[in-house]
C-alpha positions, 0 to 999 in steps of 0.5 A: 713382366714375362714376355708372351709368345707370338703365334698364329691363331687357328681358323676358328678363333679368326672367324670369331674376331670382328676383323676388318681393315685397321689402317684408315689413316695415320691416326689408326697406325699410331693407335695400334702401335701405341696400344702394342707398346702399352701391352708390352709393359712400356712405362714411357712411349714417345710418338713423333710424326711429320706431315700429319703422319703421312710421310713419317711416324716413329713410335718408341717404347721401353717395353719388353721387346720382341724376341729375334725368332718372333719378329717375322711372325709378328708381321703375319696376319692373325699372329698375336701374343695377346690371346691363344684361342676363342675362349680368351675373347671373353676375358680380354685384358689387353688393348690389342688381340686381333693380330692384324695391326702390324701386317695391315700397316706393313701392307701399305707402307715402308716399315722399319722395326728395331727391337730388343728384349731385356735378356738379349745381347743385341737387337733385331732390325727388320725392314719391309716395303709393302709386306716385302722383306728388305732386311733382317739383321742384328743391331745394337739397341736399347731394351724395347721397340722402335717402329718407323712407318714411312710413306703411308699408302705409297702403294695404294694411291687411291686410298692416299688421295682420300686423306685430309691435309697434314694439319687435319691428319695431325689433329687426329693423331693428337686426339688418339694420343690424348685419349690413350694418355687419359686411359693410361695416366700411369704411362709417360707419353710424349707427342711431337708433331713436326719436331715440336712437342705437343704434350707430355705426361709424367706417368705418375698415375694421377688422372687429374694431372694428365688432364692438366698437362693435356688441356690446361689448368682451367679445365682441370680446376673445373673438374671434381672427383667422382666415384661409384660402384655396383656389382661387377662395375666400378667407375671413378674419375672426374665430372665437370662443373655445369659452368663449363658445359660444351656445345658437343660431346668432345669432352665426354671421355669414357674408358672401359677397362683402360680402353677409350670408347664411344658409347651411347649408353654411357653418354645417355647415362651421363647426360641424364645425370646432368639433365636438369642442370644443363641447357638444351644442346649443351653437354657435360665434361667428364673423364670416367674410368669404368672397371667392368667384369670382362664377362659383362662387356664385349670389346670384339664389336668393331675393328676400331675397338672403340665400341663395346657391348654391355650385357645389360645396357639399361642397368648400366645407364640407370646406375650412371645416371643415378650416381651422377645425379647424386654427385651433383646434388652433393655440391652447391653449384651457385654461379658466383660473379667474380673479378675474373668472370669476364676472362673465364672461357669455355674449354677449347680443343687442343689446337686452341690451347697454348702449349705450356710444357716442353719435352726433350726432342729427338735430334735426328735429321728428317732423313735419319732412320732407325738404321742410323740410330742403330749405327750410332749405337753400334759405334759405341765401345764394348759391343756386348755392353748394354748401350745407353738408352736414347734420350726419350727413354732414359728415365732420368733424362726423359722426365727431367723437364716433366719433374720440373713441371710436375713440381709446378703442378703440385704447387698449384694443386696445393695452392688451389686445394687450400683456397678451395678448402677455405671456400668450402669451409666458409660455404659450410659455415654459411651454407646458402640453402640451410634452414638457418640461412633461409630465415636470414634472407632479405628480399629487396625487390624486383628489377626489370620485372624479371629478376629479384635482388636478395641479400644474405650476410655479405652476399648479394643474390640475383634470382631469375623469377621465371627459372625459379618458378619453373623449377618449383612447378617442375619439382611439384608436378613430378612429385604429384605425377609419381604419387598420382596426386595431380589436381585437374580442373574441368573446362566449361565449355571444353576446348576443341583442338585440331590435331595432326596425324602424328599428334593423334598417334602420340595422344593414343600412345600416351593416353594413360600418361596424359590422363595421369598428368591431368589432361582429359581428352575425348574424340570430337569428330574427324581430327578434332578433339575435346579437351575437357580437363587440364592440370591446375595452376597453368598460370595464364598458359592456354591449355590447348597450346600446351597440349599441342606442344606436349603432343608435338614433342612426344610425336618426335619419338618413334617408339613409346618411352617408359612412363617415367620418361614420358611423365618427366617430359610432360612436366618439363613442357608444363613448366611453360606455365611458369611466370614469365620474365617481364611480369610484375610480382608482389613482394609476398608472391616473391617471398613465397616462391623463394621459400618454396625454391629454397626448400627443393633438393636441387634449386640451382638450375631450372629443368632446362639447365639455366641457373636460377640464381647467381651470387656476388660477395660484398668484397667483389662488389666493393672491388667493382666500385674500386673501394678495395683493390 
């Protein structure tokens, strides 16, 4: 990799950059330094912090290094090797580009850098304290760069007091490193916190292995491959099974051109794809890499570079939602009760996970510095001979432990892949929702006036009648709404409802959609309105209450939504008319409803994401009764 020259940007380019303070806390220091290491072509990076990174940060890489004549310039503001002028901002390929990081870090800490290029015989040691140069000298050093940052905000105590505890700041650093490791599975990363290894990745390029090494086997096992593309964009990665839904968006990982970002557009697209499969206030797991034409995305939006602007948000949102729905429809997602079901846990954050891997640690004492490392290197014989690499960056030694654990990962992957293949083949042979299979269902009956028991070959199915009926009604109403075939029934006499101002506004805004859904409403004087017709088959639901709930829900939107979204919301609310749990049903009613459910494209979850059915194999049932062990 040819090393780019560092230069100070011209004023026009500086004015076009979304500049700002890049150093907020230790995590932002780590982010900037590690991104620089990746931009320098490193394939192995070790990060060590102490006291949450407040007192000590060390980032070591085996990248291209910095030429001796360029070291001082690297710490000048708006000095960078990533871009040359304003035209480069439209086609960024690197992680960094503003030229602010090193100067901002040096301004608020004590910085020490040792760097060496492959061509140079010796390296350079450069020390600063609050931007004041302390030392510039030649030292023996391995190829690459080591940067130490000590006593962050030592000269700005007002900013230092706003830092959180060491443990909290350390967790922020871990978050950053996890995101970068997932963004670059082709780079080996190692994170040590207070001398203890937090995680390490092999740099094999396998994204799922990176997920496995950071978050553990359970989460990696619950994710399946996903790939889609359209003009100017490709996305690939992994989606999580619906059973592993989260109460927040912490496990929605998006990467655009290998940069970790947060995006409401991508979140909405992803969650839209899962919308009918997850319960309210639950969020999917996903790790998705987007490759986007650089002219269609702007990363020069915020100093943190974690926000991007797409040229066509709606196109990207619709594309992701459509493709995620497609991927989920291709999988038969019926939860199965197994022996280990009670031990299954939702994914947890890294600080709750046991650490399963060990990585080599640097053996220097807390007071050891880059200078001490340099002195050790200089003490070796044959000064012009390339010194041996420090332990974290000698490739064979760095990955010794990783190789062993990767072999274990590969073994488990093959084992689980074989088991999964066997399960999929069996499922294909006796697919639960094929036309042939449905004809062989035997409906046993109803229990607790809420659930049905059915059998199919060696499986027992438990079906939630409310979720099943809700799903059938929802799909039928959506179909009729789109085709304009919703049947309505007149109310004689009309039902008079009193609406709030917000509900009246919603009624006015969505009058056409409500009429299309089968609601005919007319003014009746003051705040009263006459409900003259409603959709057919409300199944005992009070029409006035249903209308009020729909209007109250629509009133939450400040701006009118597109008709399709409004109609879907009306259909979801209308599902309240589905048969409830606790209602007795005749067997013929159950058989007809089950038949209609199994004819749907996606019968697995109700519109709110709850499962409509679960299964238990005969083998599992016999295991529960200890007939087999």
